[in-house]
C-alpha positions, 0 to 999 in steps of 0.5 A: 409544539409539545414538551415531554420530560418524563421523570423516568427518562434519565440515567438515575443513581442511588444518590443523583441523576448521572449526566447524559452525554449523548442520545440518538434515535433508531432509523425506524424511530422506535427506539431512543438510545441514551449514554451517560456518566453511569457507564450505561447505554440505555435503550428506550421505547419512543412510544412510551415517551410519546405517551408519557402523559397517558396513564393507560399506556402499558407498554414498556419503557426501557427496552434494554441497558448495557454496561460494557464500558469502564467509564463515562460514555460520550457518544452513542449512535445507531447505524443507518440500517439499524443493525448496529449500535456504537458507543464510545467512552473514556475507557478509550473503547468503542463497543458495537452492539446488535440485536439478538433474536433470542429472548433476553434473560428475565433475571436481572443482574445481582444487586441491580435495580434495573427492570428486566430487559425486553430486547436482547442487545449483545456486544458484537465487537470491541474496537481498540484504536484510541489512546484517549477518551472517545468523544464522538462517533458517526456512521457513513450513510451507506453503513460502509465505515464508522469514524470515531474521534477522541481527545488523543487528536486522532480520527480513526476510520473503521470498516462498517462490515468487518470493523477492522481499522482502515486508517488513522488520520492524525492531522489535528493538533488538538482534541477532536470533539465532533464528526458528521457525514455528508449525505451524498457519501463523498465527504466527512468533517471533523471539529477539533480544539485546534479551532479548525474543521477538516473536510475529508474526501473518501470513497465507500470501501467494499465489504472485504476492504483491508487496511492495506487496500484502502489506506489512501481512500481518505484524503484531506480536502480542505481545512476551515479555520475562519469562524473559530479563530477565537472560539473558546476551548471550554466546551465538552463537545463540538458536534457538527452536522451536515444538511440533508440536501448536502449543501451546508455544514453547521458547525458549533462553537463558532464566534462572530466577533465577541458573539457565540454563533453557529457557523454555516459552511457552504459546500461549493467553496467551503465558505462560512459567510452565514452565522446563526447568532443568538446564543448567549454562551458557547454552543456544544451541538447543532443538528439538521433535521433529516428531512426537507420541509415545504414552506407551503402545504403540499397537495395530497400526492406529496408534491408542492403546489406547483412551487419550485424545488427552491421552496424546500428548506432545512431545519436546524436545531442548536444548543449549548452552555446557555441551556437554550434550545434554538430551532431555525430554518433557511427561510427566515432570518430569525429562529423559529422556536427559542426554548430557554432554560429547558435544562439546569446545565449545559445541553450535550446532544440533540437527536431528531426522529426520522420523520423530522417532527420530534427533537430529543435533547440531553443535558448534563443535569441528567434529564432528556427532553422531547419536543414534538412539533405539530404538522405545519409548525416547522413546515410540511415534511417533504418525501424522501425522494426530494432528499434523493433529488437534492443529492443527485447534483453531488453524484449521489444518485447511481454512484452513491447507491452503488448501482451499475449504469448498464448491462455491460457494466454488470458483465464486466464487474462479474468477470472482475470478481471472478478473476479476484476469486481465482486470485484468492484461490491461488493465494489459499493454494500458496498458503496450504501447499496445493501447487502439486500438479494441478496446473497440468491437470487444468490444461486437459480436464474441463473446469466446472464453474457455477454448475456448468460443466467443462466442454473438453470431453464433449469436444473430444467426442465430436472430433471422433464423429460419435454422437449419442453413443459411447465415445473413445476412452480418453488417454489415461490421466494420472489419478488425482488424489481423493479427499480421503487419500489426502486426509490419510496422508496428512494424518500419517504426516501428523503422526510421524514418530521420531526417536531423539538422541536420549531414546525418547519418542517425539511426534515431528510437527507438520508445517501445513503453510509451507508450499511445494517450492518451500517459499511463500509467494505472498508479498512482504510489506516490511523492510527486510535486510538481505544481510540478515538472511544467510542465503546460498548466494550472497544477495541472491534474489528469491527468483530467477535473476538475469545477472551474474554474481557481483564481482567477488574481488570488491572489498566489503564496503565497495570500491571507494571513490573520491570526488573533485566537485564544482568550484564553489565555496563550500559552506562549513557546517557546525559539527563538522570537526566532531564528525571528522574526529569520530570517523577517524576514531572509527577507522583507528588501529586495532587494539592489542590489549584491553582492560580486563578484571585482572588489569591489561590483558591481550586482546582476542583476535576478531575472526572475519565475518564470513569465516576464514578467508585466505589473504592473498599476497600483495606484491605492491600497489598498482602504478597510478595512471596520470589520468587520475590527476585531472579526473574528477572521479577517482576510484580505488585501484586494486593492488598487484597480487601474486596469485589470482585463481577463480573457478568456472562452474556451470558457465559462471565464474565464481569468487576467488578461492584456493586451489584445494577448494577449486579442485574438489569439483572435477567439472570446474575449469580453473583460471589462474593468474600469476604475477612475478615479484620482479616487475620486469618479468612477464605474467602468466595466465592459464586454464586448467581442468582436473589438473590438466593444463588446457592453455596458457599465455604470457603478458608483459604487464602485471595482471590486476583482474580476470573474468570469463564465462563459457564464451570467452576469457579476459584479463586486465593489466596494470597498464590499462590494457585488456586481453581476450581469449577464446575458451580454447586459449586463442587470442580473439583480438588485439589488446584493448588500451583503456585510459586507466587501470580497470577496477571492476571487471565483469562478463555476461554471455558475449558482453564484457564490462570494464570500469576504470579508475577514472570512473568510465564504464566500457561495455564490449560485445565480444561477438560483434567486436563492437561497443555497446555505447560510448564510455559512460562516466559514473560521475553523475551517479556519484553525486558529483553535480552536488559536490562542492570543491574541497580546499583540502583535496578530494571529497569522499563520495559513495562507494560502488558496491556492485556492478553487473551486466544483464543479457542485453549488455546494460550496466546495473550499478549499486552504491553504498548509499542504497541507490541503484542505477542502470545505464540506458544505452539508447539515451546515453544517460543513467536512470535511477531504479531504486532509492531510499526515498521510496523506502520511507514514502511508498506503501509498496516497498519490499512487497515483491520479494518473490516477484515471479511467484507473486504473479500467481496472486494478482487479480487476474490469476496466472499469466495469460497469453501465447505459450510460444515465449515460455521457453525463451530467456526471461531477460532482466528478471529480478533486477528491480527486486535485487536493487530494492533489497539492496536499498533496504539492506543499506538503509538498515545497516546505516541506521537511517530507517528510524530517522527518516520514517519519523521525518515522513510522519512529521511531514504527513502531519503538516498542511498540504502534505495529506496526499504525500503517502498516496502520491509517493506510492503511485509514483513508486509503481510508475518508477517500477513500471518504467524500469521493468519496460526499459530493462525488458523485464517481462513478468515484473512489468505485468505484475507492476502494471496490474498493481498500478492499475488496481491502485489508480482505480481505487484512488479514482484517478480517471485521467490516469486510468484513461491514459493507461488504457489508451496507451495499452490499445496502442496507436491512439496517441499517434498524431499526423502532421499537416501534410497528412503523413504519419508522425515518427513511430514511437516505441513502448507506450507510444508504439503501435506494435502488437506487443508491449514488453513481450506481452500481447497488448490485448492480454494486457488490456484485458487484465487491466480492464478486469481489475478496473471493472469492480470500480463502478465510478470508472465503469463508464470509461472501462466498459468501452475498452471491455468491448474491445476485448469482448468482456461485456458479454456473458460468455466472456472468459476470464484469466487463462481461458480455462474457465467455463462460461457463466450464465448471469441469469441463474 
């Protein structure tokens, strides 16, 4: 053993030597990087250190120095590939340096005594993400991520390729002072002053990973606190280390009773029954040697003399405030080496050379000591292959090295990446406005990929029987715009001059990011309330919506509901009186005078929010049905109006308006209902077009609501009767007598929806003269089950803000609390499609405002499959995005978003809720898929399915992936009874039909397998299904089938 402490190996200043807080050796062993209190990162030649006693050595000592921080530098680390060097300091900044091949400047900085640099290390990135000092850094063993910890209690994960911030983990309750990585590349551990070590599980992200894609790749596995319950908080660092065989973690600043120790934590069950005792003060740092050692001398070929692999041992060094350096191995119970008082102050960091034979120690006295061991003193160094063999049991062989297991896996991954490239091109086209006529051209013109020309022209020639000759000229296609023409057109647009009102010339700016549709197809991830954007139709979605408009006769806040809840004692909460008083004050009278600068002044009249709306003349309140007295749900009944007028335009009945407005469009058919002032006189209903009377009829009771479309007209009366007419005014059926007055009246194609004042929903099919299902009550969705019986009367429940019908006659209802429901007629119950819980817990909330166009940006491109359904009606398209936008709007209007988001952040910081965000996001996607399947929303089902496949693939949820693939195949989940006959055939996921939600199961399976193909830890599973859809061959097609073949041998 040899101790080397050169006098020049320090961070010296004019009056003192600055503290050295960190040191690290490069992977090639030629450089030693140190960081100190002078704000400098210095890179030294290890050869100069090893030959410090040799006066004849003429090589350079200091290779380079960097001073890009504004304060003390606490940590410096080389990346495992040696390409980068990272440093973190108390200026909250992390600097990434890389070695530039150009020659460094030979002129030293002005006023500096530093020697001229030998190597040219330049600042590559500056990473900003901490709110306080950066205490420690660590790279993953595959260079995929860099993790930094600091005094702000945060653990920040950065991409090792792009250095983009992937995630911030705020799970510690105090300063974080140490970080180490598992050599098997499955975990990393952080040590904190909250007296815990937290183990995080992670999956190495790909080079193009973003914060949105990989935000849940880092999950808290466990928290270890037993060895640190009374550990002192006086240490500057808590630098821990992971053994090279992956079996143990060494944790500094542990205690064993009153004695300071180094805790050894076993990987299998995260127990810490082993302690290294001997230090007289708290330990700051411990570090394993990067190599394994034989206890006996191996033969010349590097193998042990017939010894079992258990003869391999690990070596660990520890140091701290007692100024003592101890070196242990796993074969003895006592230290192999103890070096006392090798520094005059606390030892802050240790670093092994890659060969495991030299140890560097940095201390706060400004000195750096090198300890070189002779061969055999610590043991005999094992080969690097022994490290790999030891890590194989933790899955660090093929999976850790990122190697595909077979040729089929490579083919599948190639197709998956090809599909991603196609999706990326479509997204760029959406950004740059390149939709144009490219789709039509792609259908007829062969596409060339990787130099392989399309075969369309050759196929056309062979059909005509002409070979090695001149083929018939193909039909003329519209000439494509060349690059020169495109550039010329853009230049003309850029230079378009307009003349303003004052006569000045201005160049009109060109918006290059707008697409041909005028909308961006990229999803939005933030909460956006629909009430803040003025759309041509209220609450109109940005895609095709297979629902008619909400009934415009509903009041602004929706139809109020009253609930008589369960008979249990209501618990009086503190502050209820204040809340009731504030509510009464908010709904008080409108002031007629206000305090002004000159005293009391008349109050200005407030105009309606949406402009001047003609106020209908109310004759009287409607007669209350006796059924309200015994009903647990009571909805507000509309008043009797003297005149109801609604125009029918394009087959859709629009909101109420005046006769002058309705007559402006000659094609409008106007439906009018007139109620007399005398209740004993009959009411009149009539339809007119261009001022001519089409038909009229008289009813004995006052008309409350009217609706209709191109298929029928309907009117609801005060006594609960419903009358239906044909478009020509012929009565279709006898009056339908309901239990109470209708309060919501909707029509859709041949369906008629009627919701009565006691909360019963009736759906009638006018064509088949039948009901879709028995009357369904709104009570379950109005929180009736959780409402206590009030001693003073009914309880105010959530209001019904809208009610719709889709083309299949399903009821879709939204409430004022933001929830959205639909009634499953085959299950006779309500299903919740949207709620505020997803808004604060899911990362996919409001990410599909343009759900149809967003399909063009999925991983496998545009929708593939048969073209026979392209002309069919897109049933239920847009319902789920519409309900989620409604939830967002109610959320923002009520001001609850900030409070609930703060609540979620608090929950995420608690133990046991580390995977909360990930679980809720996956559950939200599953909820979307189930809703789209139940509603028959074809395009959205495919979009949500592919989003879900990508997420569970990134999370590595093998059981869910396998079950999803099995379900897409169809028929596999069927079971047979004991008699040998088949069980009842299921529907949806459990069905054996060839289609699922209108899509060919094989096409869906192909898309899902393409998305999952890039995840190599799942390839053993996905390759089996890839063979079913013929994706494992080199000639397999991707996407729409328009792409040419790809030769993998090129």
